C-alpha positions in Angstrom: 11.5 13.4 9.8 8.9 10.7 10.5 7.7 8.2 7.9 4.1 8.4 6.7 1.5 5.7 6.0 -1.1 6.7 3.4 -4.3 4.7 3.4 -7.4 5.0 1.3 -9.4 3.3 -1.3 -7.6 2.5 -4.6 -8.0 5.8 -6.6 -8.2 8.0 -3.5 -5.2 10.0 -4.6 -2.4 8.4 -2.6 -0.1 8.3 -5.7 -0.7 11.9 -6.4 0.2 12.9 -2.8 3.2 10.6 -3.0 4.6 12.5 -5.9 4.1 15.9 -4.2 5.8 14.7 -1.0 8.8 13.2 -2.9 9.3 16.5 -4.9 8.8 18.8 -1.9 10.4 16.9 1.0 12.5 14.1 -0.5 10.5 11.1 0.7 11.1 7.6 -0.8 7.9 5.7 -1.8 7.1 2.2 -0.7 4.1 1.1 -2.7 3.3 -2.5 -1.9 1.2 -2.8 -5.1 4.1 -1.7 -7.3 6.5 -4.0 -5.4 4.1 -6.9 -5.8 3.5 -6.2 -9.5 7.3 -6.2 -10.1 7.6 -9.5 -8.2 4.6 -11.0 -10.2 6.7 -10.7 -13.3 8.9 -13.5 -12.1 6.7 -15.3 -9.5 3.5 -17.0 -10.7 2.1 -17.4 -7.2 2.3 -13.6 -6.6 0.8 -13.0 -10.1 -2.2 -15.2 -9.2 -2.7 -13.3 -5.9 -2.7 -10.0 -7.7 -4.9 -11.1 -10.6 -7.5 -12.4 -8.1 -7.5 -9.0 -6.3 -6.3 -10.6 -3.0 -4.0 -9.3 -0.4 -0.5 -10.7 -0.3 0.3 -13.0 2.7 1.6 -11.1 5.7 5.0 -12.9 5.6 5.6 -12.0 2.0 4.5 -8.4 2.5 6.6 -7.9 5.6 9.7 -9.4 4.0 9.4 -6.9 1.1 9.1 -4.0 3.6 12.1 -5.3 5.6 14.3 -5.3 2.4 13.1 -1.8 1.5 13.9 -0.6 5.0 17.4 -2.1 4.8 18.1 0.0 1.7 16.5 3.3 2.7 17.6 5.9 5.2 15.4 8.7 3.8 11.9 9.3 5.2 9.4 6.8 3.6 5.8 7.0 2.5 4.2 3.6 2.9 1.5 3.8 0.2 -1.3 1.4 1.0 0.5 -0.6 3.6 -0.2 -2.1 6.1 -3.6 -3.4 5.1 -4.7 -5.7 8.0 -4.6 -5.4 11.7 -2.1 -8.3 11.8 0.1 -6.5 9.3 0.0 -3.2 11.3 1.1 -5.1 14.5 4.0 -6.7 12.6 4.8 -3.4 10.9 4.9 -1.7 14.3 7.5 -4.1 15.5 9.5 -3.9 12.3 9.6 -0.1 12.5 10.8 -0.3 16.1 13.5 -2.7 15.1 14.7 -0.2 12.6 14.3 2.8 15.0 11.8 4.5 12.8 8.7 6.4 13.8 5.6 7.1 11.6 2.3 8.9 11.2 -0.7 7.5 9.4 -3.1 9.4 7.1 -6.4 8.3 5.7 -7.5 9.8 2.4 -11.2 9.6 1.9 -13.1 9.6 -1.4 -16.4 8.1 -2.5 -16.3 4.6 -3.9 -17.8 5.9 -7.1 -15.1 8.5 -7.7 -12.4 6.1 -6.7 -13.7 3.5 -9.2 -13.8 6.0 -12.0 -10.2 7.1 -11.3 -9.0 3.4 -11.3 -10.7 2.6 -14.5 -8.8 5.4 -16.2 -5.3 4.3 -15.0 -4.9 1.4 -17.5 -3.1 -1.0 -15.2 -3.4 -4.7 -15.9 -4.9 -5.4 -12.5 -7.5 -2.6 -12.8 -10.2 -4.8 -14.2 -13.6 -3.5 -12.7 -14.3 -6.8 -10.9 -10.8 -6.8 -9.4 -11.0 -3.1 -8.4 -14.4 -3.8 -6.7 -12.9 -6.8 -4.8 -9.9 -4.7 -3.6 -12.3 -2.0 -2.5 -14.4 -4.4 -0.6 -11.3 -5.9 1.0 -10.2 -2.4 2.0 -13.6 -1.6 3.5 -13.6 -4.9 5.4 -10.0 -5.2 6.5 -7.9 -2.1 6.0 -10.4 0.2 7.7 -9.6 -1.7 10.9 -5.9 -0.6 10.5 -7.1 3.0 10.7 -8.9 2.3 14.0 -5.7 0.6 15.4 
């Protein structure tokens, strides 16, 4: 079975779809946001990146993906990753290195609905200004990944 990439604005429903695919087909989830939040508990630099609503540097993000791939043989859902055209190129090479193939899916939702969903989640990095910054970054950067 192929791996999946799920892209969409924060609040588009990626996490909900993740849970369904895990239960129905046994996928493992790679959620870059969750991975970075865990790392931020022990790494001040990563915490600052997250709290500012910025994207993780490519090298850091790809190293986290590489370690996940080393530990996972099951099909994977990459939730919200890759997020830039450079990341997708590096990701492509990494997937080839591990002999894995993937399909990408883009979940669409209006910015207003996504914002309302995010506000209700109660995560520490779901401050309205940070959410809007992440959405703007998605629309400026990640949308190019879909075109790739």
